[in-house]
C-alpha beads as a LAMMPS data file, in Angstrom:
LAMMPS data file: protein, C-alpha beads

150 atoms
149 bonds

1 atom types
1 bond types

-500.0 500.0 xlo xhi
-500.0 500.0 ylo yhi
-500.0 500.0 zlo zhi

Masses

1 110.0

Atoms # bond

1 1 1 70.183 -33.041 14.882
2 1 1 66.491 -32.823 14.527
3 1 1 64.439 -35.729 16.784
4 1 1 63.651 -38.236 14.836
5 1 1 66.624 -38.292 12.400
6 1 1 69.090 -40.903 11.895
7 1 1 72.485 -40.775 12.720
8 1 1 73.185 -40.795 8.732
9 1 1 70.443 -38.727 7.721
10 1 1 71.853 -35.277 6.349
11 1 1 69.629 -32.356 7.343
12 1 1 67.102 -30.924 4.695
13 1 1 67.092 -27.542 3.372
14 1 1 64.860 -26.175 5.906
15 1 1 66.854 -27.923 8.749
16 1 1 70.124 -26.207 7.484
17 1 1 68.610 -22.699 7.195
18 1 1 66.824 -22.770 10.667
19 1 1 70.480 -22.177 11.670
20 1 1 70.210 -18.998 10.072
21 1 1 66.573 -17.726 10.825
22 1 1 67.033 -18.065 14.397
23 1 1 69.571 -15.164 14.147
24 1 1 68.584 -13.086 11.443
25 1 1 70.956 -9.970 11.016
26 1 1 69.040 -6.490 11.202
27 1 1 71.893 -4.782 9.811
28 1 1 71.833 -6.440 6.213
29 1 1 68.832 -3.971 5.758
30 1 1 71.115 -0.890 6.037
31 1 1 72.376 -2.493 2.710
32 1 1 69.004 -2.726 1.086
33 1 1 66.837 0.045 2.294
34 1 1 68.203 3.001 0.313
35 1 1 68.334 0.878 -3.352
36 1 1 65.145 0.168 -4.926
37 1 1 66.717 -1.955 -7.645
38 1 1 67.547 -4.531 -4.512
39 1 1 64.217 -4.139 -2.918
40 1 1 62.653 -5.093 -6.374
41 1 1 65.296 -8.364 -6.333
42 1 1 63.749 -9.215 -3.125
43 1 1 60.052 -8.943 -4.137
44 1 1 61.148 -11.007 -7.212
45 1 1 63.029 -13.424 -5.112
46 1 1 60.388 -14.289 -3.058
47 1 1 57.958 -14.860 -5.913
48 1 1 60.627 -16.344 -8.354
49 1 1 60.463 -20.062 -8.568
50 1 1 64.068 -21.164 -7.414
51 1 1 65.530 -24.400 -8.620
52 1 1 65.541 -27.793 -6.740
53 1 1 68.314 -27.589 -3.957
54 1 1 70.588 -30.358 -4.456
55 1 1 72.981 -30.849 -1.521
56 1 1 76.339 -29.204 -2.219
57 1 1 79.576 -31.447 -3.084
58 1 1 82.440 -31.261 -0.508
59 1 1 82.433 -31.110 3.199
60 1 1 79.507 -29.294 5.206
61 1 1 81.231 -26.230 6.840
62 1 1 80.689 -25.916 10.428
63 1 1 77.979 -23.533 12.228
64 1 1 80.794 -21.942 13.746
65 1 1 81.555 -20.683 10.604
66 1 1 78.020 -19.243 8.853
67 1 1 79.567 -17.252 6.124
68 1 1 81.147 -20.190 4.706
69 1 1 78.036 -22.338 6.086
70 1 1 75.740 -20.138 3.969
71 1 1 78.018 -19.908 0.849
72 1 1 78.052 -23.757 0.682
73 1 1 74.409 -23.800 1.015
74 1 1 73.924 -21.400 -1.592
75 1 1 76.386 -22.881 -4.294
76 1 1 74.564 -25.375 -6.043
77 1 1 71.285 -22.375 -6.766
78 1 1 73.822 -20.228 -8.284
79 1 1 75.000 -22.506 -10.837
80 1 1 70.921 -23.552 -11.462
81 1 1 69.326 -20.131 -11.853
82 1 1 67.792 -18.619 -14.988
83 1 1 69.000 -14.966 -14.681
84 1 1 67.463 -13.886 -17.872
85 1 1 64.278 -15.227 -16.508
86 1 1 64.873 -14.136 -12.931
87 1 1 65.628 -10.222 -14.772
88 1 1 62.763 -10.498 -16.195
89 1 1 60.777 -11.143 -13.375
90 1 1 63.041 -8.203 -11.474
91 1 1 62.322 -5.894 -14.363
92 1 1 65.877 -5.236 -14.697
93 1 1 68.931 -6.590 -16.708
94 1 1 69.970 -9.843 -16.185
95 1 1 73.497 -8.715 -14.757
96 1 1 72.331 -6.252 -12.549
97 1 1 69.726 -8.694 -11.166
98 1 1 72.515 -11.160 -10.662
99 1 1 74.494 -8.503 -8.748
100 1 1 71.719 -7.254 -6.599
101 1 1 70.844 -10.582 -5.688
102 1 1 74.562 -11.363 -4.661
103 1 1 73.946 -8.321 -2.353
104 1 1 70.808 -9.310 -0.778
105 1 1 72.475 -13.023 -0.193
106 1 1 75.526 -11.474 1.223
107 1 1 72.879 -9.597 3.599
108 1 1 71.743 -12.685 4.368
109 1 1 68.159 -11.026 3.344
110 1 1 67.452 -13.841 0.857
111 1 1 67.506 -17.578 1.250
112 1 1 68.567 -20.178 -1.570
113 1 1 64.801 -21.881 -0.921
114 1 1 63.238 -18.551 -2.363
115 1 1 62.005 -17.259 1.085
116 1 1 63.219 -13.933 2.624
117 1 1 64.453 -13.139 6.214
118 1 1 61.980 -11.295 8.616
119 1 1 63.899 -8.352 8.054
120 1 1 63.511 -8.502 4.233
121 1 1 59.591 -9.376 4.707
122 1 1 59.461 -6.175 6.866
123 1 1 61.301 -4.096 4.555
124 1 1 59.319 -5.207 1.597
125 1 1 55.762 -4.248 3.430
126 1 1 57.489 -1.048 4.131
127 1 1 58.376 -0.278 0.653
128 1 1 54.718 -1.346 -0.673
129 1 1 53.050 0.691 1.852
130 1 1 55.109 3.734 1.031
131 1 1 54.414 3.226 -2.859
132 1 1 50.588 2.063 -2.781
133 1 1 48.149 5.132 -2.100
134 1 1 45.693 3.673 0.381
135 1 1 41.964 4.366 -0.445
136 1 1 40.624 7.398 0.812
137 1 1 37.765 6.472 3.388
138 1 1 34.666 8.674 3.470
139 1 1 33.017 10.468 6.037
140 1 1 30.950 8.350 8.068
141 1 1 26.980 10.138 8.148
142 1 1 26.262 7.993 11.794
143 1 1 23.526 5.846 9.298
144 1 1 21.746 8.833 7.998
145 1 1 21.463 8.896 4.242
146 1 1 23.144 11.956 2.229
147 1 1 20.928 14.959 1.585
148 1 1 20.406 15.560 -1.940
149 1 1 21.357 18.639 -3.674
150 1 1 18.251 20.554 -5.477

Bonds

1 1 1 2
2 1 2 3
3 1 3 4
4 1 4 5
5 1 5 6
6 1 6 7
7 1 7 8
8 1 8 9
9 1 9 10
10 1 10 11
11 1 11 12
12 1 12 13
13 1 13 14
14 1 14 15
15 1 15 16
16 1 16 17
17 1 17 18
18 1 18 19
19 1 19 20
20 1 20 21
21 1 21 22
22 1 22 23
23 1 23 24
24 1 24 25
25 1 25 26
26 1 26 27
27 1 27 28
28 1 28 29
29 1 29 30
30 1 30 31
31 1 31 32
32 1 32 33
33 1 33 34
34 1 34 35
35 1 35 36
36 1 36 37
37 1 37 38
38 1 38 39
39 1 39 40
40 1 40 41
41 1 41 42
42 1 42 43
43 1 43 44
44 1 44 45
45 1 45 46
46 1 46 47
47 1 47 48
48 1 48 49
49 1 49 50
50 1 50 51
51 1 51 52
52 1 52 53
53 1 53 54
54 1 54 55
55 1 55 56
56 1 56 57
57 1 57 58
58 1 58 59
59 1 59 60
60 1 60 61
61 1 61 62
62 1 62 63
63 1 63 64
64 1 64 65
65 1 65 66
66 1 66 67
67 1 67 68
68 1 68 69
69 1 69 70
70 1 70 71
71 1 71 72
72 1 72 73
73 1 73 74
74 1 74 75
75 1 75 76
76 1 76 77
77 1 77 78
78 1 78 79
79 1 79 80
80 1 80 81
81 1 81 82
82 1 82 83
83 1 83 84
84 1 84 85
85 1 85 86
86 1 86 87
87 1 87 88
88 1 88 89
89 1 89 90
90 1 90 91
91 1 91 92
92 1 92 93
93 1 93 94
94 1 94 95
95 1 95 96
96 1 96 97
97 1 97 98
98 1 98 99
99 1 99 100
100 1 100 101
101 1 101 102
102 1 102 103
103 1 103 104
104 1 104 105
105 1 105 106
106 1 106 107
107 1 107 108
108 1 108 109
109 1 109 110
110 1 110 111
111 1 111 112
112 1 112 113
113 1 113 114
114 1 114 115
115 1 115 116
116 1 116 117
117 1 117 118
118 1 118 119
119 1 119 120
120 1 120 121
121 1 121 122
122 1 122 123
123 1 123 124
124 1 124 125
125 1 125 126
126 1 126 127
127 1 127 128
128 1 128 129
129 1 129 130
130 1 130 131
131 1 131 132
132 1 132 133
133 1 133 134
134 1 134 135
135 1 135 136
136 1 136 137
137 1 137 138
138 1 138 139
139 1 139 140
140 1 140 141
141 1 141 142
142 1 142 143
143 1 143 144
144 1 144 145
145 1 145 146
146 1 146 147
147 1 147 148
148 1 148 149
149 1 149 150
C-alpha cells in the first residue's frame, strides 16, 4: 500500500498499473512489430481520449495472478470504448481496431489509462523514424558565402 494511504482506501488506477510498469515484457513487441495495423492502433491509443476508469465490480485478483489482474483492470474500459470513434482515429474498420487493440493489450503494450508500455513507445519512435524522411543537411561552408555562378 502506498505511503499515506489509509487501510480502507483502494488504490488508484495509476497505483494499480505501477505493478505492470515495473515489469514490462519485451516479448510483447514480437507480436506487434511486423503488424502495421497494430502499430497504428498503439499510436491511436496514445492519442485517443479514453473513457474515465471506474473500479471494476467484484473481487480484485491478487498481484500473484498478473493476467487476471490486468484483465480486471481493463474490464470497465472495454465496455465504454466507442470503437467507431477509435477506429476513425486508427484509420481502420471498427472490428479490426478492436481486434488489434485486444492484441496490444494481450501483449501488455497498452494500458487502460491511455498510456503505452516503454517497449511500445520505443517501437512507435522507431516506426516513425523509419517512415518519415529526415531533412537533408546542407554542406557547411565554414562561414564562407557560397560562390555565385556567373
